[in-house]
C-alpha positions in Angstrom: 12.6 -32.4 -20.4 14.9 -29.9 -22.0 13.5 -26.6 -23.3 14.2 -25.5 -26.9 15.0 -21.8 -26.6 15.4 -19.1 -29.3 18.9 -17.8 -29.9 17.8 -14.2 -29.3 15.3 -13.0 -26.7 12.9 -10.2 -27.0 12.3 -7.8 -24.1 8.9 -9.5 -23.4 10.6 -13.0 -23.4 13.3 -11.7 -21.0 10.6 -10.2 -18.7 8.8 -13.6 -18.6 12.1 -15.3 -17.9 12.9 -13.0 -15.0 9.3 -13.6 -13.7 9.7 -17.4 -14.0 13.0 -17.3 -12.0 11.5 -15.1 -9.3 8.4 -17.3 -9.0 10.6 -20.5 -8.7 12.7 -18.7 -6.0 9.5 -17.7 -4.1 8.2 -21.3 -4.2 11.6 -22.7 -2.9 11.7 -20.1 -0.1 8.4 -21.2 1.4 9.0 -25.0 1.3 10.4 -26.9 4.3 14.2 -27.0 4.2 14.5 -30.7 3.2 11.9 -30.4 0.5 13.4 -27.2 -0.9 16.9 -28.7 -0.9 15.7 -31.8 -2.7 13.9 -29.9 -5.4 16.8 -27.5 -5.9 19.1 -30.5 -6.2 16.9 -32.1 -8.8 16.7 -28.8 -10.9 20.4 -28.3 -10.8 21.5 -31.9 -11.5 23.1 -32.8 -14.8 20.4 -33.3 -17.4 18.0 -31.1 -15.3 17.0 -27.5 -15.9 20.3 -25.8 -14.9 21.5 -24.9 -18.4 18.1 -23.6 -19.4 17.7 -21.6 -16.2 21.1 -20.1 -16.7 20.2 -19.0 -20.3 16.9 -17.5 -19.0 18.7 -15.6 -16.3 21.4 -14.3 -18.7 18.6 -13.2 -21.1 16.7 -11.4 -18.4 19.8 -9.7 -17.1 20.7 -8.6 -20.6 17.3 -6.9 -21.1 16.7 -5.8 -17.5 20.0 -4.9 -15.7 20.1 -5.2 -12.0 19.2 -1.7 -10.6 21.1 -2.6 -7.4 24.3 -2.0 -9.4 23.6 1.7 -9.3 23.2 2.5 -5.6 23.5 6.2 -5.8 19.9 6.8 -6.9 20.7 10.2 -8.2 17.8 12.1 -9.9 17.3 10.9 -13.4 15.2 12.7 -16.0 13.7 10.7 -18.8 13.8 13.2 -21.6 10.3 13.6 -23.1 11.7 13.8 -26.7 13.8 10.7 -26.3 11.9 8.2 -24.1 13.4 4.9 -23.1 12.9 2.0 -25.4 9.4 0.5 -25.2 8.4 -3.1 -25.5 5.2 -2.8 -27.5 3.1 -3.5 -24.4 0.2 -1.2 -23.4 1.3 1.9 -21.5 -0.2 2.8 -18.1 0.1 6.3 -16.7 0.7 6.4 -13.0 0.2 9.6 -11.1 2.6 10.2 -8.2 3.9 6.7 -7.5 5.2 7.8 -4.1 8.2 6.7 -2.1 10.1 3.4 -2.6 9.7 2.1 0.9 5.9 1.9 0.9 5.0 2.0 -2.8 8.0 0.7 -4.6 6.5 -2.7 -5.0 3.4 -1.2 -6.7 5.3 0.5 -9.5 7.6 -2.5 -10.0 4.7 -5.0 -10.3 2.9 -2.7 -12.8 6.1 -2.4 -14.8 6.5 -6.2 -14.9 3.4 -6.3 -17.2 3.1 -2.8 -18.7 5.1 0.0 -20.0 4.8 2.8 -17.4 4.7 6.5 -17.8 4.6 8.6 -14.6 3.8 12.2 -13.5 5.8 13.2 -10.5 6.4 16.5 -8.6 10.2 15.8 -8.3 12.8 14.5 -10.8 12.9 10.7 -11.0 15.2 8.7 -8.7 14.3 5.0 -7.9 11.4 5.1 -10.4 13.7 5.6 -13.4 14.5 1.9 -13.9 10.7 1.1 -14.2 9.4 3.8 -16.5 9.5 4.6 -20.2 8.2 8.2 -20.1 7.9 11.0 -17.5 6.5 14.4 -17.0 7.4 16.7 -14.1 4.4 18.5 -12.7 2.6 19.3 -9.4 -0.2 16.6 -9.4 -2.2 18.7 -6.9 -2.4 21.5 -9.5 -5.1 20.3 -11.9 -4.0 22.5 -14.7 -0.4 21.2 -14.4 -1.7 17.6 -14.1 -3.8 18.0 -17.3 -0.9 19.5 -19.2 1.5 16.7 -18.2 -1.1 14.1 -19.1 -1.6 15.7 -22.5 2.2 15.9 -23.1 2.6 12.2 -22.5 -0.5 11.2 -24.6 1.0 13.3 -27.5 4.0 11.0 -27.5 2.4 7.6 -26.9 -1.0 5.9 -26.6 -2.1 5.6 -23.0 -4.3 2.5 -22.2 -5.2 3.5 -18.6 -4.5 5.9 -15.7 -4.2 5.0 -12.0 -2.8 6.1 -8.7 -2.5 4.5 -5.3 -2.0 7.9 -3.7 -5.0 8.7 -1.5 -5.0 12.5 -1.7 -4.8 12.3 -5.5 -7.7 9.9 -6.2 -10.0 12.7 -7.3 -7.5 14.5 -9.4 -6.5 11.3 -11.1 -10.1 10.5 -11.9 -10.5 14.0 -13.4 -7.3 13.4 -15.5 -8.7 10.1 -16.8 -12.0 11.8 -17.7 -10.1 14.6 -19.4 -8.1 12.1 -21.5 -11.2 10.1 -22.3 -9.9 7.0 -20.4 -11.7 4.5 -18.1 -12.2 5.7 -14.6 -14.7 5.8 -11.7 -16.4 9.2 -11.9 -14.5 11.9 -10.0 -17.7 12.5 -8.0 -17.5 8.9 -6.8 -13.9 9.4 -5.7 -14.9 12.6 -3.9 -17.5 10.6 -1.9 -14.7 8.1 -1.0 -12.4 10.9 0.1 -15.1 12.8 2.1 -15.9 10.6 5.1 -19.1 12.6 5.8 -20.4 11.8 2.3 -19.4 8.2 2.8 -21.4 8.0 6.0 -24.5 9.5 4.3 -24.4 7.0 1.4 -23.8 4.0 3.7 -26.8 5.1 5.9 -29.0 5.6 2.8 -28.1 2.0 1.6 -28.4 0.5 5.1 -24.8 -0.6 5.2 -23.7 -1.0 8.9 -21.5 1.9 9.8 -21.2 4.4 12.7 -23.4 7.3 13.7 -21.7 10.4 12.5 -22.2 14.1 12.1 -20.3 17.1 10.8 -19.6 19.9 13.2 -18.3 23.5 12.8 -17.1 24.3 16.3 -16.7 22.9 19.8 -20.2 23.8 20.8 -21.7 21.7 18.0 -19.2 18.9 18.8 -20.3 19.0 22.5 -24.0 18.7 21.6 -23.5 15.9 19.2 -21.1 14.0 21.5 -23.7 14.0 24.3 -26.4 12.8 21.8 -24.2 9.9 20.5 -22.8 9.1 23.9 -19.2 8.6 25.0 -16.8 7.3 24.0 -16.8 9.1 20.7 -14.3 9.6 17.9 -13.3 12.9 16.4 -11.7 12.9 12.9 -11.1 15.1 9.9 -13.6 14.3 7.2 -11.1 14.7 4.3 -7.8 13.4 5.6 -6.1 9.9 5.3 -3.8 7.7 7.4 -5.5 8.3 10.7 -4.3 12.0 10.7 -6.2 13.9 13.4 -8.2 10.9 14.5 -8.7 10.6 18.3 -11.0 8.7 20.7 -12.6 10.8 23.4 -13.8 9.1 26.5 -15.5 11.9 28.4 -16.6 15.5 28.1 -13.5 16.9 30.0 -11.2 15.8 27.2 -13.4 17.0 24.3 -12.0 20.5 23.9 -8.3 19.5 23.5 -9.4 16.6 21.3 -11.4 18.9 19.1 -8.3 21.2 18.6 -6.3 18.1 17.7 -8.8 16.9 15.1 -9.3 20.5 13.7 -5.5 20.9 13.3 -5.4 17.6 11.4 -8.2 18.7 9.1 -6.3 21.9 8.2 -3.2 20.1 7.0 -2.3 20.0 3.3 -3.6 17.2 1.2 -7.1 17.0 2.8 -10.2 16.9 0.7 -11.8 19.4 3.0 -11.4 20.9 6.5 -14.5 19.5 8.1 -14.5 17.7 11.5 -16.7 14.7 12.3 -18.1 13.5 15.6 -18.7 9.7 15.4 -19.8 6.8 17.4 -16.9 4.8 18.7 -16.9 1.2 17.3 -15.5 -1.2 19.8 -13.8 -4.3 18.5 -10.9 -5.6 16.5 -10.0 -3.5 13.4 -9.6 -5.2 10.0 -9.6 -4.2 6.3 -10.9 -6.1 3.3 -8.9 -5.9 0.1 -11.3 -5.9 -2.8 -11.2 -6.0 -6.6 -14.2 -4.6 -8.4 -15.0 -5.0 -12.1 -18.2 -3.9 -13.9 -19.8 -3.3 -10.5 -19.1 -6.8 -9.2 -16.8 -6.9 -6.1 -14.5 -9.9 -5.3 -13.0 -9.7 -1.8 -9.5 -11.3 -2.1 -8.0 -10.9 1.4 -8.8 -9.8 4.9 -6.1 -7.9 6.8 -6.0 -8.0 10.6 -4.6 -4.8 12.1 -2.7 -3.9 15.2 -3.2 -0.4 16.6 -1.1 1.5 19.1 -0.7 4.9 20.9 -4.3 5.1 22.3 -6.4 7.2 22.2 -5.0 7.7 18.7 -5.4 5.1 16.0 -1.8 4.5 14.8 -1.4 1.3 12.8 1.6 -0.6 14.0 1.3 -3.9 12.2 -0.8 -6.1 9.8 -1.2 -9.7 8.9 -2.8 -11.4 5.9 -3.7 -15.1 5.8 -5.0 -16.6 2.5 -7.1 -19.1 4.4 -8.6 -16.7 7.0 -12.2 -17.8 7.5 -13.1 -14.2 8.4 -13.0 -13.2 4.8 -16.3 -15.0 4.0 -18.0 -13.2 6.8 -16.9 -9.7 6.0 -16.8 -9.8 2.2 -20.6 -9.1 1.8 -20.4 -6.0 4.0 -17.4 -4.7 2.1 -19.1 -5.3 -1.3 -22.3 -3.6 0.0 -20.2 -0.5 1.0 -18.5 -0.4 -2.4 -21.9 -0.6 -4.2 -23.3 2.2 -2.0 -20.6 4.5 -3.1 -21.1 3.8 -6.7 -17.7 2.3 -7.4 -17.7 0.4 -10.7 -14.1 -0.9 -10.9 -10.6 -0.8 -9.3 -9.0 -1.8 -6.1 -10.6 -1.0 -2.7 -9.3 -1.0 0.8 -12.3 -1.3 3.1 -11.7 -0.7 6.8 -14.1 -2.0 9.4 -14.5 -3.0 13.0 -15.8 -6.4 14.2 -18.2 -5.2 16.9 -20.6 -7.1 19.1 -23.4 -6.4 16.6 -21.3 -7.5 13.6 -18.9 -6.0 11.1 -19.4 -2.2 10.7 -17.7 0.0 8.2 -15.1 2.7 9.2 -14.2 3.9 5.7 -13.8 2.9 2.0 -10.6 3.8 0.3 -10.5 3.6 -3.5 -6.9 2.4 -3.8 -4.5 -0.3 -2.6 -3.9 -0.3 1.1 -0.8 1.3 2.6 1.9 -0.1 4.9 2.8 -2.8 2.4 -0.6 -4.5 2.6 -0.6 -5.2 -1.1 2.8 -6.9 -0.7 1.4 -9.0 2.1 -1.5 -10.0 -0.1 1.0 -11.2 -2.8 3.1 -13.2 -0.3 -0.1 -14.8 1.1 -2.2 -15.4 -2.0 0.0 -14.8 -5.1 -2.2 -12.0 -6.3 -0.5 -8.8 -7.5 -2.9 -6.0 -6.6 -1.0 -3.3 -8.5 -0.9 -5.4 -11.6 -4.7 -6.1 -11.2 -5.3 -2.3 -10.7 -3.5 -1.7 -14.0 -5.5 -4.4 -15.7 -8.7 -2.8 -14.6 -7.6 0.7 -15.6 -6.9 -0.7 -19.1 -10.1 -2.7 -19.4 -8.4 -6.1 -19.2 -9.9 -9.0 -17.2 -7.4 -9.8 -14.4 -6.8 -13.3 -13.1 -8.0 -13.6 -9.5 -6.9 -17.2 -8.9 -4.9 -17.7 -5.8 -1.5 -19.3 -6.5 -0.4 -19.4 -2.9 -2.1 -20.4 0.4 0.2 -18.8 2.9 0.3 -16.0 5.5 2.4 -12.9 5.9 2.8 -10.0 8.3 4.5 -6.7 8.8 5.6 -4.9 11.9 6.2 -1.1 11.8 9.0 -0.2 14.1 8.4 2.5 16.6 11.0 3.2 19.3 9.9 3.6 22.9 10.5 7.3 23.1 10.9 10.4 20.8 14.4 11.7 20.2 17.5 11.2 18.1 17.9 7.8 16.5 21.5 6.9 17.4 21.6 3.2 16.5 19.6 0.7 14.5 20.5 -2.9 13.6 19.4 -6.4 13.1 21.5 -9.4 14.0 23.2 -10.2 10.7 23.5 -13.9 11.4 19.8 -14.1 12.1 19.0 -12.1 9.0 21.2 -14.3 6.8 19.9 -17.7 8.0 16.2 -16.8 8.3 14.5 -17.7 5.0 11.0 -16.6 6.2 12.3 -13.0 6.9 11.1 -11.4 3.6 12.2 -7.8 4.2 13.9 -5.5 6.6 13.6 -1.8 5.7 15.0 1.1 7.6 13.0 4.3 7.4 14.8 6.6 9.9 18.5 7.2 9.4 20.9 7.4 12.2 20.9 11.0 13.4 17.2 11.5 12.4 14.7 12.9 14.9 12.0 10.3 15.7 8.8 12.0 16.9 6.1 9.6 18.2 2.3 10.3 18.1 0.5 12.6 18.8 3.2 15.1 17.9 4.6 13.1 15.0 2.9 11.3 12.1 4.0 8.1 10.3 6.6 10.0 8.3 8.7 10.9 11.4 7.5 8.3 14.0 8.7 5.0 12.3 12.3 3.9 12.4 11.8 0.9 10.0 9.7 -2.2 9.3 10.0 -5.9 8.6 8.0 -8.5 6.9 7.8 -12.3 7.6 5.9 -15.2 6.1 4.5 -18.4 7.4 1.9 -21.1 6.8 -0.7 -19.4 8.9 -1.4 -16.4 11.1 -0.2 -18.1 14.3 3.1 -18.9 12.7 3.5 -15.4 11.3 2.7 -13.8 14.7 5.4 -16.1 16.3 7.9 -15.1 13.7 7.2 -11.4 14.1 7.9 -11.7 17.8 11.0 -13.7 17.2 12.4 -11.2 14.7 11.7 -8.4 17.2 14.2 -10.0 19.6 17.0 -9.6 17.0 16.4 -5.9 16.3 18.0 -3.0 18.2 16.8 0.6 18.2 18.4 3.2 20.4 16.9 6.6 20.6 18.4 9.4 22.8 15.8 11.8 24.0 16.7 15.3 22.7 19.9 16.0 20.8 22.5 13.3 21.1 25.9 12.3 19.6 25.6 9.7 16.8 27.2 6.3 17.4 26.7 4.8 14.0 24.6 2.0 12.6 25.0 -1.6 11.7 
C-alpha cells in the first residue's frame, strides 16, 4: 500500500516521521540477520515503501537537522527575547538536565514529544538542539531558581516541571509549587533525599528495610554498631550515588570507615551532613523502575546490578530484561515503599537487596535511575521513562504498554589501576559488524587522570561504558563479556607520556 502524503510537512509531522524511521531501524536491528534482510528487501523493493520512506526522511531532516553536523559543541545561548521556533506542543521545564553521557537520552526523549525549556548553571552546549527556551541560573540557589522559572513562564506557558538530578529534587518540587504546577510536595521529596527519614517512614508502614540509626560521632557509631551487630554499613544520610557508603566487618575498621562516611556526608550537594549506621543486607542488589500516577504504582522493570570495589558499593554494570520473572516478586515491595513515603506521581528508582528473608529496601529515589538505566529500559521494553516523566508532570496519562520483549545491559569501564589514561580503543571491525552493540561511549580522555575508589568517585574513576542488547539476560551477559575482549584500556600509574587513542 502506498501512503498519500501532504506536499508540505509541519514540524509535528516531521517529528513523527523521524520517530517512525527510528522505530523501524530499531526493530530491524533486533531481528535475526536473515529475517532483517528479508524485511529490508521487501520495504525497499520497487512498489514498496522506499519512496515514501525517503520523503519522510527528507521532511524530518528539513525540520530537524542532524546535530552531528556541528561537532564543535561550542556554548550556545538561546536568547530569552528571541526563543527558538516552537511547535505548538506543551512546554516542559527541565531543571539542570545534566551531562550528555548519562542524561542526554533523557532530554532527547522529552524533546521528541514536548517543547523543552531548561534552567542550567552553565551556557548551553549539547542541549541547544533540543530546547526552545533557556535561563542561566544556579539551580542550588532557590532565589535564582525561582527567578529563572518566573522569567521563562513570563514568555511561555509551562505545562510541567521536572528533573532527573537527585540533589535538585527538593528545589525542583519547590519551584513547581512556586509556579503553581503539579508536583509531589517538597516535604515528600525531602523524605526521599534524607535516608534517615526514609527509614523511619518505612518502619512505620512495616515495609521491609534495614535497621538504622543516625549518629553524631564515633562513640555513638560504636555503640549502635555493637547493638546491630557486624557487618554494618556506614553511609551519609543525604548523599547520592554511593558517595561515602562503606561496609564495616569489625570494630577495628570502624574509626577509619566513620571518617570516610563523614567526609562523604560533608561534600557539596548533600541534603544534610548526617551519618547513618545500618544493618548490612546480604544478597544480590537490584532496583525496580516504577511509574506512579494518582498514588497507584506500576513497576515496569527490574534492574539487576553488579557491584565492585568492596567494601565500597560502586556500581559497575546493570542489566534489564523485559521478561524477568523477578519483577512480579519485587513490585509489591517497591509499591509499598513508594506509598510509605507519600509519593503521588512520577518516576521512582527503588533499590533493594534480595536477602534470605525476602526483598528489603535500601532506598527510594524520586527520579529516573542513573547509569543509563532508563536507556536500558527503553531497549528492553520500549518504554521511554523520560517521556513518561514529562507526561506525568503535565498531568497526561502515559502509555505503559511494552512494545518490546528484549534485554539490555551496560558495563561501566574501570581500568585495573589509577593513573594516566594513555590509550583507549575498541576493535573497529568488531564495532562495525556487531549490530547488538548499541553504544560505546568514552568518558575519560587520553591524558586524563583516572582515580579509582575509594579516592575517586564515578566522575573520575570511569574510562567509558558500553551497552549491548539481546533476547534475554543470559545472551546480554554473554555479549557484555564478548565486547570486553575487544576493548583496550591502558593506564600508566602516575604521570606518563600520552600515546594517543584509537
